[in-house]
C-alpha positions as CSV (number, residue, x, y, z in Angstrom):
1,X,-37.8,-60.3,-33.8
2,X,-34.6,-60.4,-36.0
3,X,-31.3,-59.4,-34.6
4,X,-31.2,-56.9,-37.5
5,X,-34.8,-55.0,-36.4
6,X,-34.0,-55.2,-32.7
7,X,-30.7,-52.9,-33.4
8,X,-32.6,-50.5,-35.6
9,X,-35.5,-50.3,-32.7
10,X,-32.8,-49.8,-30.2
11,X,-32.6,-46.4,-28.4
12,X,-30.0,-43.6,-29.4
13,X,-27.6,-42.6,-26.7
14,X,-26.8,-38.7,-27.2
15,X,-23.0,-38.3,-26.9
16,X,-22.1,-35.6,-24.3
17,X,-21.7,-32.1,-25.2
18,X,-18.1,-30.9,-25.2
19,X,-18.3,-27.9,-22.8
20,X,-16.5,-24.7,-24.3
21,X,-15.7,-21.6,-23.1
22,X,-18.3,-19.2,-24.6
23,X,-16.8,-16.9,-27.2
24,X,-18.2,-13.4,-25.7
25,X,-16.7,-14.3,-22.5
26,X,-13.0,-14.3,-24.8
27,X,-14.0,-11.4,-26.9
28,X,-14.9,-9.4,-23.7
29,X,-11.7,-10.7,-21.7
30,X,-8.8,-10.5,-24.4
31,X,-8.3,-7.1,-24.7
32,X,-7.6,-6.4,-20.6
33,X,-6.0,-9.6,-20.7
34,X,-3.8,-8.9,-23.1
35,X,-3.1,-5.0,-21.7
36,X,-2.3,-6.6,-18.2
37,X,0.2,-8.7,-19.8
38,X,1.9,-6.1,-21.9
39,X,2.0,-3.4,-19.4
40,X,2.1,-5.7,-16.2
41,X,2.9,-9.5,-16.1
42,X,5.7,-8.5,-18.8
43,X,8.0,-6.0,-17.3
44,X,7.4,-8.4,-14.0
45,X,9.1,-11.2,-15.6
46,X,11.2,-9.5,-17.6
47,X,12.7,-7.3,-14.2
48,X,13.2,-10.6,-12.6
49,X,15.2,-11.8,-15.2
50,X,17.5,-9.1,-15.4
51,X,18.1,-9.3,-12.2
52,X,20.0,-12.3,-12.7
53,X,22.0,-10.7,-14.8
54,X,25.1,-8.0,-14.7
55,X,27.0,-5.4,-17.1
56,X,30.6,-5.4,-17.8
57,X,32.2,-1.9,-18.6
58,X,31.6,-2.4,-22.5
59,X,27.5,-2.6,-21.5
60,X,27.5,-6.1,-22.5
61,X,25.2,-8.3,-19.7
62,X,26.1,-12.2,-18.8
63,X,24.5,-14.4,-16.5
64,X,25.5,-14.0,-12.9
65,X,23.0,-15.9,-10.7
66,X,22.6,-15.0,-7.5
67,X,25.7,-12.7,-7.2
68,X,23.7,-9.3,-7.3
69,X,21.3,-10.3,-4.5
70,X,24.7,-11.1,-2.6
71,X,26.0,-8.1,-3.2
72,X,22.7,-6.3,-2.2
73,X,22.8,-7.8,0.9
74,X,26.4,-8.4,2.0
75,X,28.9,-5.8,-0.2
76,X,29.2,-2.5,1.8
77,X,28.7,-0.6,-1.3
78,X,25.1,-1.3,-1.8
79,X,24.2,-3.4,1.8
80,X,24.1,0.0,3.8
81,X,22.0,2.0,1.5
82,X,19.6,-1.3,1.4
83,X,19.5,-2.5,4.8
84,X,18.8,1.4,6.0
85,X,16.1,1.7,3.0
86,X,14.4,-1.3,4.7
87,X,14.3,-0.2,8.1
88,X,13.5,3.4,7.0
89,X,10.3,1.8,5.1
90,X,9.2,-0.7,8.1
91,X,8.8,2.7,10.2
92,X,7.4,4.4,7.4
93,X,4.7,1.8,7.4
94,X,4.7,1.5,11.3
95,X,3.4,5.3,11.5
96,X,0.8,4.8,9.1
97,X,-0.3,1.3,10.4
98,X,-0.8,3.1,14.0
99,X,-1.8,6.7,13.4
100,X,-3.3,7.0,9.9
101,X,-5.4,3.5,10.5
102,X,-5.9,4.3,14.2
103,X,-7.4,7.6,13.2
104,X,-9.2,6.5,10.2
105,X,-11.2,4.3,12.6
106,X,-11.6,7.2,15.0
107,X,-13.1,9.4,12.2
108,X,-15.4,6.6,10.8
109,X,-16.8,6.0,14.4
110,X,-17.5,9.7,14.6
111,X,-18.7,10.0,11.2
112,X,-21.0,7.2,11.8
113,X,-22.9,8.5,14.5
114,X,-26.7,8.7,13.7
115,X,-27.1,12.0,15.6
116,X,-24.1,13.8,13.5
117,X,-25.1,16.8,10.9
118,X,-23.1,17.3,8.2
119,X,-21.5,14.2,7.9
120,X,-21.4,14.4,4.4
121,X,-19.8,17.7,4.8
122,X,-16.8,16.4,6.9
123,X,-16.1,13.0,4.2
124,X,-15.5,15.4,1.7
125,X,-12.9,17.4,3.4
126,X,-11.0,14.8,5.6
127,X,-11.2,12.9,1.9
128,X,-10.0,16.0,-0.2
129,X,-6.1,16.1,0.3
130,X,-6.2,12.5,-1.2
131,X,-7.0,13.7,-4.3
132,X,-4.8,16.6,-4.7
133,X,-1.3,15.8,-6.9
134,X,1.6,15.2,-4.2
135,X,3.9,17.3,-5.7
136,X,1.7,20.3,-4.4
137,X,1.3,18.5,-1.3
138,X,5.1,18.2,-1.1
139,X,5.6,21.7,-2.2
140,X,3.0,23.5,0.7
141,X,3.7,21.5,3.6
142,X,7.4,22.6,2.6
143,X,6.6,26.3,2.8
144,X,4.9,26.0,5.8
145,X,7.2,24.1,7.7
146,X,10.2,26.5,6.6
147,X,12.0,28.3,9.8
148,X,12.7,30.9,7.5
149,X,9.1,32.5,6.3
150,X,7.0,29.4,6.9
151,X,3.5,29.8,8.7
152,X,4.1,26.9,10.9
153,X,6.4,29.1,13.5
154,X,3.8,31.9,13.9
155,X,1.3,29.4,14.5
156,X,3.1,27.7,17.5
157,X,4.0,31.1,19.0
158,X,0.5,32.1,19.2
159,X,-0.5,29.4,21.3
160,X,2.4,29.7,23.4
161,X,4.2,26.4,21.8
162,X,7.1,28.3,19.9
163,X,10.1,27.1,21.7
164,X,9.4,23.3,20.2
165,X,9.5,24.1,16.4
166,X,12.5,23.2,14.4
167,X,13.6,22.3,11.2
168,X,11.8,18.9,11.1
169,X,12.3,18.9,7.3
170,X,15.9,19.9,7.7
171,X,17.1,17.1,11.0
172,X,18.1,13.4,10.1
173,X,16.2,12.9,13.3
174,X,12.5,14.3,12.8
175,X,12.8,14.3,8.8
176,X,11.3,10.7,8.1
177,X,8.7,11.3,10.8
178,X,7.5,14.7,9.8
179,X,7.4,13.3,5.8
180,X,5.4,10.1,7.7
181,X,3.0,12.7,9.0
182,X,2.3,14.4,6.1
183,X,1.4,11.5,4.2
184,X,-0.7,10.2,7.2
185,X,-2.3,13.5,6.6
186,X,-2.8,13.4,2.9
187,X,-4.6,9.7,2.8
188,X,-6.5,9.2,6.1
189,X,-9.4,9.8,3.8
190,X,-9.0,6.7,2.5
191,X,-9.1,4.0,5.6
192,X,-11.6,6.6,7.1
193,X,-13.8,5.6,4.1
194,X,-13.6,2.1,3.7
195,X,-14.3,1.7,7.9
196,X,-16.9,3.9,7.0
197,X,-18.6,1.8,4.6
198,X,-18.1,-1.0,7.0
199,X,-19.8,0.6,10.1
200,X,-22.6,1.9,8.2
201,X,-23.5,-2.2,6.5
202,X,-23.7,-3.4,10.6
203,X,-27.4,-4.0,10.9
204,X,-29.0,-1.8,13.3
205,X,-30.6,-4.5,15.0
206,X,-27.8,-5.9,16.7
207,X,-26.8,-2.8,17.9
208,X,-30.2,-1.8,19.7
209,X,-30.4,-5.3,21.2
210,X,-26.7,-5.1,22.8
211,X,-28.1,-1.7,24.1
212,X,-31.0,-3.3,25.1
213,X,-29.4,-5.8,27.2
214,X,-27.3,-2.9,29.0
215,X,-24.3,-2.4,27.3
216,X,-22.3,1.0,26.9
217,X,-21.2,2.7,23.8
218,X,-17.3,1.3,24.3
219,X,-19.2,-1.9,25.4
220,X,-21.0,-1.9,21.9
221,X,-18.2,-1.0,20.1
222,X,-15.5,-3.6,21.7
223,X,-18.1,-6.4,21.2
224,X,-20.3,-5.9,18.3
225,X,-18.8,-3.6,15.9
226,X,-15.3,-4.0,16.2
227,X,-15.5,-7.7,15.5
228,X,-18.0,-7.3,12.6
229,X,-15.5,-4.8,10.9
230,X,-12.3,-6.8,11.5
231,X,-12.0,-8.1,8.0
232,X,-12.2,-4.7,6.4
233,X,-9.6,-3.7,9.2
234,X,-7.2,-6.6,8.3
235,X,-8.1,-5.4,4.3
236,X,-7.4,-1.8,5.5
237,X,-3.8,-3.1,7.1
238,X,-2.6,-4.7,3.4
239,X,-3.6,-1.8,1.6
240,X,-1.9,0.2,3.8
241,X,1.9,-2.5,3.6
242,X,1.7,-2.8,-0.2
243,X,1.2,1.0,-0.4
244,X,3.7,2.3,1.9
245,X,6.4,-0.8,0.4
246,X,5.6,1.1,-3.0
247,X,5.9,4.6,-1.8
248,X,8.3,6.9,-3.6
249,X,6.6,10.3,-4.9
250,X,6.0,12.2,-1.6
251,X,9.4,11.9,-0.7
252,X,10.8,12.3,-4.1
253,X,8.6,15.3,-3.5
254,X,9.9,16.8,-0.4
255,X,13.4,15.6,-0.2
256,X,14.7,14.8,-3.7
257,X,16.2,11.3,-4.4
258,X,19.1,11.5,-2.5
259,X,16.0,11.4,0.5
260,X,18.1,13.3,3.0
261,X,19.5,14.9,4.8
262,X,22.3,11.8,4.9
263,X,19.6,9.4,3.4
264,X,17.9,9.7,6.6
265,X,14.2,9.3,4.6
266,X,15.5,6.5,2.1
267,X,13.1,4.2,1.3
268,X,13.2,1.4,-0.7
269,X,11.3,3.2,-3.7
270,X,14.0,6.3,-3.7
271,X,16.6,3.5,-3.3
272,X,15.4,2.0,-6.3
273,X,15.2,5.0,-8.6
274,X,18.7,6.1,-7.7
275,X,20.1,2.7,-8.5
276,X,18.2,1.6,-11.4
277,X,18.4,5.6,-13.3
278,X,21.5,6.8,-11.4
279,X,21.8,10.4,-9.7
280,X,24.2,12.6,-9.9
281,X,27.5,11.2,-9.0
282,X,25.7,7.9,-9.2
283,X,26.0,5.9,-12.2
284,X,22.7,3.9,-12.8
285,X,23.0,0.5,-13.1
286,X,19.9,-1.4,-14.9
287,X,20.6,-4.7,-13.4
288,X,21.1,-3.6,-9.4
289,X,18.0,-1.7,-9.9
290,X,16.4,-4.9,-11.3
291,X,17.6,-6.8,-8.3
292,X,16.5,-3.9,-5.8
293,X,12.9,-4.3,-7.8
294,X,12.8,-7.6,-7.3
295,X,13.5,-7.8,-3.5
296,X,10.8,-5.0,-3.1
297,X,8.5,-7.7,-4.7
298,X,9.8,-10.2,-2.3
299,X,9.6,-8.0,0.7
300,X,5.8,-7.2,-0.4
301,X,4.9,-11.1,-1.1
302,X,6.0,-11.7,2.2
303,X,3.8,-9.9,4.0
304,X,0.8,-10.6,1.5
305,X,1.3,-14.4,2.3
306,X,1.5,-13.5,6.1
307,X,-1.5,-11.7,5.7
308,X,-3.3,-14.1,3.9
309,X,-2.7,-17.6,5.8
310,X,-1.9,-16.0,9.1
311,X,-4.6,-13.6,9.6
312,X,-6.9,-13.9,6.7
313,X,-8.2,-17.7,7.8
314,X,-8.2,-16.8,11.4
315,X,-10.9,-14.0,10.3
316,X,-12.7,-16.2,8.2
317,X,-12.6,-18.7,11.2
318,X,-14.1,-16.0,13.2
319,X,-16.6,-14.6,11.0
320,X,-18.0,-18.2,10.0
């Protein structure tokens, strides 16, 4: 056999096909990616860029490096309000973390009882304030807590607790905790529904086996139910953290941008609003406002990273 005939009879090896991204995936993802880039990614990147610039009296901007952050953290003009807002924000988050999520867990446990009648009605009523406008919530609670014509003094007097009432929204010592509890009342339905969904997904066989082994209701909750809903509790915690450090609307609706009295209810959201847009005698500064927004982003990123690398990994090891 000649070399030519051998070459013609040798099998041909097909070249590997190039893997390409399917066209239909590009078509479906492109609009969402474009909208997200225009309205989320670009403003975020431009805000970070603006935080490194400073404006002069003529309105011209020049690169300032980290000077804005140094002023925000150490200059008396800015640092006092910033640290006050950060402390208030941490307190605001702590109240939601302990009170809101604690009540949400208790309500979810009660609503998941198999012998409870009218559970759907209770869930709807508890979740209903979440769907109401924050402006309406703030206005209604201001009316109820008003010392002159509110119904709160009369209700407390009717049960013999009239001496405990005070102008809670008008005192520096009680204004922040009062607004925090109003926010808890409005949004307690969210953790309740998330935890409730996790509880009803626990197989009944596990609960029945624990009961047969002699475990009481508290032991069943502590050793069976609670470990199984820990991932959901972690998600609820990080959602609470992000939502509270982005909070603005309720405090603005109740106390305005000055977050009175004497900035006692000021959080990072209201501090950013005054800094960027200006308010009354305070002139707005886009560059310092961008600096405050970037600082808020850094705080939220630190909290999320602590959750992902410090808590989420432990939950995954515990689960698997």
